[in-house]
N, C-alpha and C positions, 0 to 999 in steps of 0.2 A: 193397486186398485184390486177388488175382489174379483173372483171368477165368476161367470153365470153358470151356476151349478144346475138351474132348471133346464137350460138348453142341452147341457151334456147329458143329463138323466133321460131326456126325451130321445135323443140320438141312439142311447144304449138300448131303450126299450124296442128299438126297431130291429135289433139285431137278434138272430135266432140263437138260443143256446142249443149246444150239441153235446150229448152224452152217450157214450158206448157202454153197452149193457151186455154181460157175457154170462149165459146160462148154460151150465154144464154140470151134471151130477158129481163129476170128477175134478171140478174147476181148481180146487185147493188140495188135491189128494196126492199129486205127484211131482217129481222135479220138473218133467217136461212141461207140465201145464204151468208151473210157477215161472218158468223161464218164458214161455209165451206171454203170460201176463206181464212180465217185465217189458217185453218188447212192445206189447200193445200199449202199455202205459207211456212208453217213449213217443208213440205216434199219436195217440189219442188220450187226452186227459180232460175231463174225468172219465174213468172207467169204473163200473160197479159190477161186482161178481155176485152170482147167485149159484147156489147148488140145489135149489128145488123151485119147482114151477110156481107154486102159489105166491110165496114172497115176491119173486119176480114179477108176475103178473100184476100183483097189488101195486108195486112201485111203479110200473109202466103206467098203469090207468090213474096214479097219482099225479103224474108228471103233467104239467100245463101243455096245451096244444101249441103254445110259442115255443117250446123246448123240442128239440128233434132227438130221436134215439136211433142209433145204429145197434141193432141186435145181432149178437154172435150167440149161435146157439147149436146144442148137439142135435144130430139127427132125429134121435129118439124124442128127446123133449120138444123139438121142433115140430113133429107130428101131432103132438098133444097141444102146444100152446099156439102156434101160428094161426090156425083157424079162429081162434078166439080174440086175438089182438090185431091181425093183419089190417084191418079197415082203420084203425086208430090213426088220426092225424099226426101225432108224435112220432110214430114209427115211419122213418123214412127209407131204410134199408134193412134186410134180414140177411144174414150170412149164416149158411148151415155149415157147421164145422163137423165133417164126417169122414168115415172110412169108406162107405158105400155110396158112392154117388149116384149110381144108377137106381138103387133102391129108393134114394130120397128124392130123386127128380120126380118119380111117379106121383108123389103126393104134392110136392112143391109147384109142380107145373100150373096148379090153380091159383097161384098166389104170385103176382107180378112182382111183388117188392122182394121175393127170395132169390138168392143167388147161392149156389151149391158150390163148395170148395172141398178139396180132399183134406184129410185129417192133418197132415204135416205142412201146414201153411208156413211156418217160421223154422222149419228144420234147416239146420246148416248144412 
């Protein structure tokens, strides 16, 4: 007997899709970041990487509100982009990947979805 595909399709429509987005001007420029990317991909897939703000913002805005985005962003680009996209329903959480936690907490305090983490998240 055949499988009822319409029931399976409707069940899948209720499941949120989840994507990690990593925005950092140096995302693909050094070995440390490439190793971090590999570790992230092992935890979260799909992972989309961007090295500039505009293509990243365009991608985020193009995503359906049914999809959920975890944004990993550098402190400098976070100050620029987070105020523009924080309110979007597809953004569920924003992690600022930075070296200066105190400086980034000053602007991030206004955005409840933002979490600040020190630069070497995955260092051995």
